[in-house]
Residue, then its C-alpha position, 0 to 999 in steps of 0.5 A: m499499500y503506497d501512500l494517498d499523496y504520493i499516488s495523487g501527486v501521480t495521477q492527478l485524480t479527482y478522487s484524491a480526498r474521498h480515496m485519502a478519507f478510506e485510507h487514513c480512516s483511524e476505524a479498520i475497514l474491510l469489504l467483503d464479497l459475499q460469493a466469493e466468501r473473501l474480501e475485496d478491498l481493506n484499508v491502511a487500519a485493517s492491515r494495521l489490525l490484523g498484522y497481515t500485509r493487503q496482499e495475505l488479507l485479500t487471499l486468505p478465507t474470512a472464517e479465517i481472518l475472522g477467527h469464528p466458527l461458520p455457523d456463527l458468521e453465517s447467523f450474523t451474515r443474515y442478520a445483516l442482509e435481512h436488515g442492511s446493518a448488523w452490530s456485535d462484540r462478540f467476534t474475535c479475529r485471528r492476527r497474523d501473529g496467533e493471538y485472538l483480539p476481541v472486536e466490535l463488528s459491524a457489517t453494512h449491506l452493499r448491492y454493488e454492479g449485481r454483487s453482494l458486499l458487506v461493508l465490515t468495520l472493526r474497532d478494538p475495544r481495548r484501544e483506547r488511542f493509538p501510539q503517537d510513535e505508530p506509522r500513520t501512513e505507508q511509505a510511497p515505494r523506492g527503487g522504482l519497482i512500481e511503475w506510476r502508470d501500474v499505479l494508476k491502473l490499480f487506483q481506477e480500479n478500486e476508486r469507484g470501489n472506494q467511493l461506494l464503501l465510504s458511503a455505506v460505513g454507517d459512522g460518520i467519516y470526513s476530511i480537512d486540510s491542512q486549513g480545517l476546511a472539508t475535503f470530503v463528506n461521507p453520506a453518514a456524516a451529511r445525514m447526522f448533521g442535516w447538512g448536503v455534501e456539497e455545503m459542507i465541501g470546503k468550509n471551515i468544519h469545526r464551525i459547522h458542527h463543533h462550534s460549542h460546548a455540550d452546555g452552549g458555550p462557544y467553542a473556539d477553534e484553537d482547542c478543538p481536539i479535531y483541528q489539532a491533530v493537524r496542528d500537532g500531528l498526533v491523534h486525538e479523540g473525544l469521548q465525552e463532546v456533542f456535535w451540532r445539527r443544522d437546526g440547532t440541536a446535538f447529539p452525543v458522539e466520540f470521534t478520532s481525529t487522524p493526521v495524514l502526512a505526506d513527505d513528512r509533512i502534515i497535509g489534512a486529518v481523517v475523522v471518523f465519528r459515532d453518535i452515542t446517543e442510543r448508547r447513552n439512553t442504554e447507559a442510564q436505563l442500566q445505571k438505573a437498573l442497577a439502582e433499582l437493583r441496589t435497592l431491590k438487593e438491599r431488601l433481598e440482603e433484609q429479607n433473608a437476615y430476617l429469614q434467618e431468625e425466623i429460621s432460629t425460632e424453630h417453628q415446630y408445626r405449620d398447620i393448627v391441630g385440634r378438633s375441640a370446638p374453640i380450634l374448630k371457630i377459630i378455622q372457621q373465622i380465618d376461612v372467612v377473614a383470610p380472603t380480604d384485606a381486613n385486620v385482625l387482632i389474635h388475642g389469648e394468653s402468652g403460649t396459646g399460638k396466637e403467631l400460628i392462627a396468623r400464619a395460617i391468615h396469612q397463607a390462606s390470603q392472596r398475599r401468600d405469594h409475599p412475605l408474612i414479616r414478623v415483629n416481637c414487639a415487646a424485644i425491642p428498646a422503647e427508642l429503637f421501635e421507629s427504626e425498625f418499623f420504617g427503617h432509617l438512612r446513615g447516620a441519622f442516630t448514633g449507631a446508625v452505620r449504614d442504611r437500614i430497611g424497616r419491618f413496613e417496606l419488608a412486608d410491601g405487598g404481603t403481611l405484617f404481623l404485630d406481636e405484642i402490640g400492647e407494648i408499644p410505646l405511646e408515642l409511635q402508635s400515632k406513627l403506626l396509625r399513620v401507615l395504617q389509616e394512609g400507607q405512608f411512611e418516612r424513614v428515621g432521618e429522611e424527608r423522602t415520603r415511602s408508600v405501601n401496602v401491608r396487611i396488619i395482624a396483630a397478637t396481644n395476650r393484654d385486655l387492650r380495652a382496660e388498657v385504652a381506659a387506662r389511656r395507655f393505649r390510643e383508642d382510635l389505634f384500638f379500634r383500627l386493629n380490631v376490625f375482625p377480632i380472633h381469641s387464642p383459646s389456652l390450652r385448658e379451654r381445649r384439654s381435648d386436644i392434648p393428646l394430638l399436640a402432644a403426639h403431633f410434638i412426638e412426631h415432629i421433636g422427635a423426627r429432629l431429634k433422631l428418636p422415633g416410635r415413642r409414645l403416650s400411655k393412657g395413664d399418661i395423657t390421663r396426666l397431661q389431661g389433668h395438669d393446669w398447663p399455665g404455659n399453655i401449647r408452649e409448656l406442653q412442647n417443652v413437656i413433650e421434648r424434655a421427655l423425648i430427651t430424658s426417656r431410655g425406651k420407647e416409652l416416655n418418661i413424663d415430667l410435670p412441673a407443680s401446676g399453678a395451685q402448688v405453686h400458690p397455695e391456699p394457707a393449710e389447715p390444721r393437720k387432722i390426727l388419724t388413727e391406725a385404721q384410718i391410715r389403712e383405710f387412706e392407704r388402701d384408698n390410693l392404691r385403688a385410686a392408682l390402679e383405676a387411673c393405670g386400668g390395673k397394671q401394677f408395674g411397668k411404664g404407665g403402671a401403679a407402682e410408676l404413678l406411686g413414685i415406688k418399687p414394684t416389689t413395694l407395691a406388691s407387698r402393700l397389695k397383700k399386705l392389705g389383703m387387695l392382691s385378688 
């Protein structure tokens, strides 16, 4: 390849400026003949990028140059043929030294003299700037190896193709002389500027499209990096600038201004640019999406931390167990209220399974696919209630080292279960009421108002009506929560469910402790049903777990704590002195009662001896002594 000024000086051709723009364009340009599957022509930048001479590239198959599987090339080519152009950043080029170079590949379909051609532009995405000492152009032939007539013939054959090639390239290309006047403009550049090609030729190109900064401020000729290439002979790039259209509108661009040298003299520059509006829009959308992803990631991290906390509490059962009248009533109430978004207030003693009722309502509702977030109001320090509910910004108070999402925001679209609602401080109840009424709140330290869609299920072991009367709970908040009240019965109110609950715990806790096959005796069930259960279901669960741990066989060792009556005994009456006969009769009645409670079983697990706490031999001796053996 020979320097364009050398050829133009010999041939005096009209199209020297256009050919100069093609040859010295900083982007690698290839012209591909689809029928022959070989290159028709290429410029200096393409030869430099691939490391081959022009003649070598013209003889190589396209697939070998691009170094990519043929099906990928066929798919890319087919798309360019159907749509007129194509772009991809998934191709690689195989350089002469064997290196595979990733490139951005753009193609424009072109029909010329009955042939189907593709104009390919290759760009190394890693390139930031051409090295200053890299050759800008190839030198003229020395030693007279090629006569000027041969060069003229070669140039005339390729000139029309070069003109068509530059007209088909999608990027804007123009060339300027040493005075900054346009000597060539391709149709893509003219179209982007809104000018005609002939209107721009011979004009100061900077004053046509680069006269102002993005903010509208004046851009002096002497500061223009496009013109700097003509002055200092270096390649200049613009990455954060705008070009102006004829109608006064601007568009963002990236451009490269490459100087053209002839006989060690700068004779002009070739400028290649592209409109990056779509890329900027894509980047803006990407940044917006990333911001949304960060928000979502923050929320998911908070939800994950919450779920880990929930897992650590080990919910032992998922379904409501029981067939007593109070339980059947609760199930009926759940069926009625779950499909609605009505607030629910569950009241009852501690340990009766109020959270289980709340979960059943959530699972039966239309919000089941969204989270159920639980807040134990009794476990939150008074000064942290607002942060726990609504979240806070970093630095909002001492200890706020990062932004935090509150429980209301975590439960957006789902259900928020406020356990022990009566523990909420009176001064915070008004803010809670606002969220329930308007669905809006602000994080601590933030002025932005956020909206949420949350269903509230509250639970309490207090008499909230009495709390309202004592002015410790807002009446308007009580009525807002108490839309649909549900009573969670104590275990004393549903003694018939104790065998079912005990069996349920034995199965699930036994599986966790790897102690399967344990069972209760009839005597055990009688004792369990006779207990007062001040701790309700939670106490029963603990008793069963302790029995599973201490058992040494299939039979359980039920160890019941002292009943409430024994914990708080009534004042003792004066002791009555019994005669010997009365003592024997009392002992006989006591043994008879023990045998009846155990169904006549004297020994073994659940037998009378175990119930009385004596050895089997001692029981046999006493029965014989009292004449009770049959």
